[in-house]
C-alpha positions, 0 to 999 in steps of 0.5 A, a space after each residue: 447492552 453486550 454486542 451491539 451496533 450503537 451511535 453517538 447523537 449530537 445537536 439534540 440528537 439531530 446529527 449523528 457524531 460516531 457510530 460503532 459496533 462491538 461485542 462488549 458495546 457498554 465499554 466501546 461506547 464509553 471509549 468513543 464518547 470519551 475520545 471523540 467528544 469534548 468534555 463539556 459537551 457531553 451533556 449534549 450526548 444521546 445514545 442510540 443501540 440495537 442489541 445484536 446475538 451474544 454468538 455474533 461474529 466479525 462479518 455480522 458486526 461489520 454487517 450491522 455496522 455498515 448498514 448503520 453508517 450507510 444510511 446516514 449519507 455522510 461520515 459521522 465526525 466522530 468517525 474521521 476523529 478516530 481515523 486521523 488519531 490512529 494515523 497519528 500513532 503511526 509517525 506521518 510520512 508528510 512535510 511542511 510542504 505537503 497535503 496530508 489530505 492528498 491521496 493521489 498524484 497530483 498532475 505534477 508529482 511533488 518536487 523533490 528539492 522542495 521539503 526540507 530533507 531529502 527524505 521528507 521529500 520521499 515520504 511526501 511523494 511516496 503519501 501522494 502515490 499510495 492512496 488508500 484506494 491503491 491499498 484497496 486495490 493491493 489488498 483485492 487484487 494482490 497487486 496494484 498499478 501506480 503512474 506518474 510517481 516521479 517528475 521526468 527530470 528525477 527519473 531521467 537523472 536516476 537512468 543516468 547514474 543507473 548507465 554509469 553504475 553498469 559502466 563502471 561494471 558494478 552490476 553483476 549476473 547473478 547466475 540464477 537459472 531462469 533470469 537474466 538481469 544484471 544487479 547492483 545492490 543499494 544500502 539504505 545507510 549508503 544514500 547520503 554517501 551517494 551526493 555529489 558523486 556521479 551516482 547521485 541521481 539514485 537516492 531520490 527514487 532509492 529514498 521514494 521506495 523506502 518511505 513506502 513501508 511507513 506509508 503502508 502503516 498509516 494508510 492500514 491505520 487509517 482505513 481500519 479506525 475508518 471501519 472501527 468494527 472492535 471485539 470484546 477487547 476493544 480492539 480493532 476488527 475488519 479493513 474498513 470496506 464496505 459491501 462492494 470492497 471498498 474502503 469506508 470513507 475514500 469514496 468510490 472510483 468514478 464509472 469511467 475510472 479504470 479499476 487495476 487490471 484485471 480480477 481474481 477469478 477465485 470465489 469471493 469467500 477466497 477473495 477476502 480472505 487474502 485481501 484481509 491477510 494482505 491487509 493485516 501485513 501492511 500493519 507491520 510493513 518495515 522498510 529494507 535495509 537494502 534495495 537492488 537496481 536491475 538491468 536487462 540488456 535488450 537481448 531478449 533477457 527475461 526472468 521466469 514466472 516466480 514468487 517473491 517468497 516462496 515457501 518451496 523455494 530452496 533459499 527461502 530462508 537463506 540470509 540474514 532476517 529481514 533479508 531473506 525471501 521469507 520475511 518478504 511482504 510487498 514488493 515494490 518496483 520503480 520503472 526508469 524506462 522512458 518512451 518505452 513502447 510495447 515493440 521494447 517487450 520486457 513487460 511484467 507479466 501478473 499471473 492473476 489468482 485462481 484457477 483459469 485466471 488471465 495474465 496482466 502484462 505491465 510495461 515498465 514504463 518511466 514513473 511506473 511503481 508497481 507494488 504486489 503481494 509477495 505470497 501471492 502473486 506469480 509473476 514474469 519479466 518477458 523477453 526485453 529487446 530495450 535496455 530495462 531498468 527497474 529499482 526494487 524494495 521487498 518490504 518486510 512485516 
């Protein structure tokens, strides 16, 4: 039928199994039936469709698909199957002891010692922390704050190891104007060598940060497959969001749930474009080879406002591929500071997008992870009056 929105109906036409939309709807319909309907059940399938103008572009396709899907009151099983298949195409960051359906941390974070390997433990923690809702907020606002990512004993061991590293004089001030922190670089390949040493406590936190890129890729696959809006070549387009910008099929925050602090003051069309660009980058999120451990000594040390991927930075293209500022897509920061108080200072100040937009101050409390788009979010570290530790991974695209 050319461009059309369509539905596959089963059980004598009484239940919608799948809703899709495409410029070449005949081909997309056949593909959907083949992928989501059992071979011995194809005789029970009927089809409903509505033609769309041949010139329909992505927003019109998405609007038609949302209208049909939104009127059902339930998620069709075929669309859920497509989402699971897309997720399976990405290496699953789960372990036998973790629940693949979990999308937010439980009241007690998974223990890193329970899965069969440290990497599986880190993958389970990262998948629980970085939910579809978190990814939606990362895309929409440019940043998201996640709390209680790791248990207190793991964070305490990491902090002890960080202080041991500092006592051994292996943290250095890079002498860069505008920043007062001392840093140590951790190589991902060296993490197994830390076991049995005074620095072993660094490993679970580092592995968790290194697991985040795979989770972002998986969430991207799940969210885009949930929308399943396709172009004339059968390729997914869109980000699986409803008319309010929420991911389809993930549910909404309750009315008393706090959103990510602040919203962009820029126009809705500009915000939508930026959100789509961030989402697109997540499809190719790649773990870095190295992480940074940074300490602000508590004497008013700070880091002036900057972008982590700034084309105007003269050092933007310096270094090896994968380690250059220009390769950065998402910054992932994990804080190690217990009992942080307002008087300690050292907040991460995030400048929201748009003329006249406000700033948001994020306290560097232990167990808190912050993700933000390196190209969109200008940020700074306010003067710190107590020793402040953070571990950072710059995720490439």
